[in-house]
C-alpha distance (Angstrom), angle and dihedral (degrees) to the residues before:
residue distance angle dihedral
X1 . . .
X2 3.78 . .
X3 3.78 127.7 .
X4 3.80 120.8 -152.7
X5 3.81 122.0 -167.9
X6 3.81 120.6 -169.1
X7 3.76 126.7 -157.7
X8 3.80 139.0 166.0
X9 3.79 101.8 68.2
X10 3.76 122.1 135.0
X11 3.78 147.9 123.1
X12 3.80 119.5 -56.5
X13 3.77 136.7 163.7
X14 3.80 121.5 -108.9
X15 3.76 109.9 -79.7
X16 3.76 93.1 29.8
X17 3.79 130.6 116.1
X18 3.78 139.3 -124.1
X19 3.78 133.9 179.8
X20 3.77 118.3 -146.5
X21 3.79 121.7 -157.9
X22 3.77 130.0 -160.9
X23 3.79 120.3 -165.8
X24 3.81 117.1 -161.3
X25 3.75 129.0 -157.0
X26 3.78 126.2 -129.6
X27 3.76 136.0 34.4
X28 3.81 98.5 -86.0
X29 3.77 99.1 74.2
X30 3.79 92.5 119.8
X31 3.82 90.2 59.3
X32 3.79 92.7 64.8
X33 3.74 135.2 76.5
X34 3.78 107.7 -131.1
X35 3.73 131.5 -154.0
X36 3.75 151.6 155.3
X37 3.78 131.3 -114.6
X38 3.76 129.5 179.9
X39 3.79 137.3 -155.6
X40 3.79 125.3 -161.2
X41 3.81 121.6 -161.8
X42 3.77 110.6 -74.6
X43 3.79 92.7 4.9
X44 3.77 135.7 105.8
X45 3.76 119.2 -101.6
X46 3.78 107.9 -96.7
X47 3.78 136.8 -162.8
X48 3.81 116.0 -105.0
X49 3.81 108.8 169.4
X50 3.79 142.9 -21.0
X51 3.79 137.1 -166.6
X52 3.77 130.2 -160.7
X53 3.77 124.3 -114.4
X54 3.81 91.7 -96.8
X55 3.78 96.9 38.6
X56 3.78 90.9 -117.5
X57 3.78 97.0 116.8
X58 3.78 131.3 43.1
X59 3.78 135.1 -175.3
X60 3.80 130.5 -163.2
X61 3.76 139.7 -170.7
X62 3.79 107.9 -112.3
X63 3.79 97.0 -115.0
X64 3.83 92.8 58.6
X65 3.79 98.6 39.3
X66 3.77 110.3 123.0
X67 3.80 92.4 16.1
X68 3.79 104.2 59.6
X69 3.81 127.9 51.5
X70 3.78 125.8 -165.5
X71 3.80 119.7 -157.4
X72 3.77 138.2 162.3
X73 3.76 139.5 -152.1
X74 3.80 108.0 -157.4
X75 3.78 92.5 -172.8
X76 3.81 87.9 62.0
X77 3.82 96.0 36.9
X78 3.78 87.6 -126.3
X79 3.79 136.7 130.0
X80 3.80 123.8 -164.1
X81 3.78 137.7 -157.9
X82 3.80 114.3 -159.2
X83 3.80 107.8 -161.8
X84 3.79 118.7 -166.2
X85 3.81 132.4 173.2
X86 3.74 90.1 24.1
X87 3.78 119.1 -159.8
X88 3.82 130.6 -159.8
X89 3.82 87.5 -110.7
X90 3.79 87.7 64.8
X91 3.80 89.6 67.8
X92 3.78 107.7 120.2
X93 3.76 145.4 106.8
X94 3.79 106.2 -80.5
X95 3.80 118.6 -145.8
X96 3.76 127.8 -161.2
X97 3.79 113.8 -139.0
X98 3.81 138.6 -170.1
X99 3.79 128.7 -158.2
X100 3.79 119.9 -165.8
X101 3.81 92.8 174.2
X102 3.82 100.1 65.5
X103 3.77 109.6 26.6
X104 3.81 93.5 -173.0
X105 3.80 94.5 71.2
X106 3.78 92.2 -126.2
X107 3.81 91.3 108.4
X108 3.80 89.9 61.0
X109 3.78 92.4 56.1
X110 3.79 97.1 36.7
X111 3.79 100.8 47.0
X112 3.78 106.5 -1.3
X113 3.79 90.5 -106.2
X114 3.78 109.4 -174.3
X115 3.79 132.3 159.3
X116 3.82 99.8 179.1
X117 3.80 134.0 27.7
X118 3.76 134.4 -161.5
X119 3.76 122.2 -135.7
X120 3.77 95.1 -104.7
X121 3.79 136.3 -114.7
X122 3.78 125.2 -129.9
X123 3.79 120.0 -118.9
X124 3.80 116.2 -172.6
X125 3.79 122.2 -176.9
X126 3.78 117.1 -167.6
X127 3.79 123.8 -154.4
């Protein structure tokens, strides 16, 4: 059982930035790949970014590549998503996710492999 709690969402203008944080419970944070997904109204939940257990590898959805950066601090049991150059199409509920099955993070991108979900945080980008 793992609990994930997101924070940092809000309302920003197009071109602005936000940094999302996800705090995980327990002492085994470093054993999990971590990632972010998002879901816009009426849309399927989609993969955004993932990071391996060590932080050495990252994966991104094409539309956010070069604008978003995922990072983690295992000492703080926290994963971050820095979002720059935000667009209205980025508007969604963003969910933190953990995968204990594939620690590289590739499983999150490839098949949406997730074992634990956070509750979500709303990101709204106005035009």
